[in-house]
N, C-alpha and C positions, 0 to 999 in steps of 0.2 A: 521072222516076223522082224528082222533087221532090215533085209530087202522092201515089203512095206511100207515100211517107216520111211526107208529112202525115197522108196516110188513117189510117195506123199508129198514127202518135202520136194522131191523134184517136180513135181505137179504145181504146187505151190509157188515154189521159184518160177517155173513158166507164167501163172497166172500174174505175180506181181512186176514180172515183168514187162505182162503187158501193161499194167495199170499204172506202169512208169514207178512203181515204191524199190526206193531201196533196201529194201528189207529183205528183197529176192537174192539177193548178195549169202546173207546167215544161213539161210535158208537152203539154197544152192549148197553152200561149204559143207554144211550140217551131211545133206542127200549124197555125196559125193563122197563124205568119211565112211559114211557108211555102205558106200555101193564099195569102195575101196577092201573095206575087210570081208565084206561079202564074196567077193571076189578072191581076196588071197585065201580065205580059208577054202575056197572051192576046188584050186589050183590053176585060177582062170587068171595066170599072170600077166598076160599083158594086159588083159581090160584093167588087173589094177593099175598098172604102168599107165594105161591113157586115164585112167582117174586122177592120177597126180596132175598131168597136163590140166585134167580138166580144174582143180582145186588150185592150180597156181594160173589158171584163168580168169577164174572167180573171183581172187584174190585181187587180180591188177584189177578187172572190173570193178569193185566192189572201192578200191582208192583211187579209181579215175573218177569213178562217181562223184567222189566227193570231192574233185576237182573244179566239176564246172559248178558257174553261177547260180546265181538265182535268175538271172534273165536266160539263162539257159547258152552261155556263152561260155567256152573253153578258156581259165585262165590260163592255163599254161600251153607256151609257146608249141607250136607244132616243130617249126625251126629254129637251131640258134644260128644268131648273127657274130 
């Protein structure tokens, strides 16, 4: 059951990403956490570690998305001077 909910959340995340909706990140984070537990309980430790990387990517994506201004311009500099 957890795997089905995780898959639905991942699908929801993809749809929300396509619509440029910031709620794609929480859906992705919850889905990744669910998949992490599915993989750990079934002994797929390599896949569980991969889910941790996806979790870090989603957290960074959510943080970075919040740094984009209303006009679509990134407010944080790409290079430090």
